[in-house]
Phi, psi and omega in degrees: 000126177285145178300135176255344184246117178249128179249120185245128177272125182248160161235184190282005172273354171074215192295334182297340182264357184279144175289168178299320179298318180295317180294322178297314180298319182295318184279353176248011182284147172269331179222134174242126181248125183195166167292156185302322183298328179281327172301323182295339179291336189233064182294340184281347183291128178254074183214168178289132182242135175242144171252141181305134177262162174244135354291164183304329182304329180297318178288322178298319177297320179294323177295326176303323185284342179249020180308130180106334174287160178279107184243135174242131174251125177263120183240178180262128173059233178267109185296343183261008178241092185059025182251180183292340178300329179296315179294320180294323181290340176280341182259325186240153185281154183304322183287350177274346189240147168238122185248122180243094186285150169259192179278127181287157175300327179298315180295320180297315180296316180298324177293321179294322189260351183073029179270153172277120182292334183288340180248012180251135177280123182244118182221167177245144174254004186291114179069018183236155183294140179302324185296346178300337182298331184298338181285354183240001183280131177200152180306130176068010177289139173259135181226148170234129185240133169277123184283154171282315179198191185291346178275346186299314182303318180294321178295320178295318179300317178297316181296315179301319180294316180296329185267010175089012180244035183296337180273007179290143178275130177240139173231121182252117178263126177252137173051052180301145179067021174241171179294337182261015180302138175208168176216154177238133182236142178176181177271146182305317185294339178275339174043064178253044189244036183272333187266071178220165182274171175297328184267083183225158180229138188248129172253136182230131167250106184295141175282187178301325185084144177286149186305316183282000180259353186283126177230137182295147174275355174255192181288155177109049177289148176299147181299328188283000175274354182254141167279130181199169178244023182106338178276080186220131171285109185300154197297327180289317175293321181297321179297316178294323181293313180294325176299320179291328179286341175055066181298134179218150180305150176068021181244161188239138180244139162259120178251099188262124189074055194289343181062240178269359174089016186297321179293314179300318183293317179293324176297309183294329181286338184299320179201142186294341180275356182271153184230143177228137170255110180265113187251119185211130183275342181273119185298321180297319179290328174300323177293323175300316180300317180298314180297318180292320178296316180296324183294337176256005178063034184269132178245007183251029173239127172259122180264120183243116179270115181165184185252129171277149011269356185305320186286350185278342193301324186254015182273155172302138182298138186267156170267341179210145177229130172245127176249107177254353178196154178087012183302326186276359177296145184300133175067010184304307185293319180301314181293316180296316183294321178294323183285331186296133179290163174301139185069011177287157182245129173251121180235129182235130174244140175208156177238352183264153179296319182299315179289328178295322177297323178292320178299321180297322177296317180296319180298317179294329183275315188254345184079210181106198179241127182250132182222150170244119186251123180232127181246134176245138180237148177290145180212158181275139170234095190068238179262001182253172183244135178230170175265133176245130178277135168278170179299129179293145181249128173268128183234132173242131176238126179230132175255131183277105184256000000 
């Protein structure tokens, strides 16, 4: 089957930058789908024109109905890098499509600044929460962001300042590769980025960052970044727990008895392709999970208010399960073990004698690795300092082989 759907990446110089194959596809198309500004580039075309509808699904559904006609989609830059080509590839098969990429905004910015694209973090803010940026901030890190609209640079500058990176250098490029291209340069804390177009791209060179603003890009966030009521897996125990859960891209976690959601948040933050189901019966704690998730701009956590194991029946099968509460519920382990995928990890933490006795039964039945984790912190005894033990945590880790 010959491709009927051609996706062409454009920049603002229009048809002059298109390859011969792209121009041939465009001039032989029966339907052209594009934003209005791209239709305006080609007034000579005598063909049926569609403008993208909202939500995007409406246009994708319409394309399904004309499958087989010669359709051209005009996209921005590289359609497969945060572009519409990604959405189309989820709906249509590879042999149905011909993709002709243009130069991405990321490549253009790196060319303007002399940056190495391989060591620069490239993300999109289009239709996504501004707070997602906090997951990529680190001293001297270089970032390139695709803006949602002309208000994005100012919002980013405010966020950087609030997060202790106000001395970071920002360069905002508007309408790159067009006759009206311009750029604004300055420090985030000065926020002089109001005079830009909707079509802009932001380059950031992170400053050193304030000491209290530094957060690891790996597991082990400080406890004080979470809203909670005390039901929190403390960061040293959390680090060991997440290590046992073995977070990997494209994998799913069940976080049972999620508390304030610290395990789910660190799992979801590890990679954007990962998914977490945070299951918590306490409504107030569900709100904590929501607040904590929003503060990191995470959209890959589903918060489920209810009691396990009943709530587990209709969930996507997990690659990892963490049980921090609810271990003694009837059939909990049987349901979790059956649902867990091959090579899946089951990790259970407990501090009570009753739950520890249940863990010992599971250990005898399923095997695994059993640990007793005890953390000591310095504390005052009069004018002197002593070590105080926190409650020891019994942890069982089992891999389903």
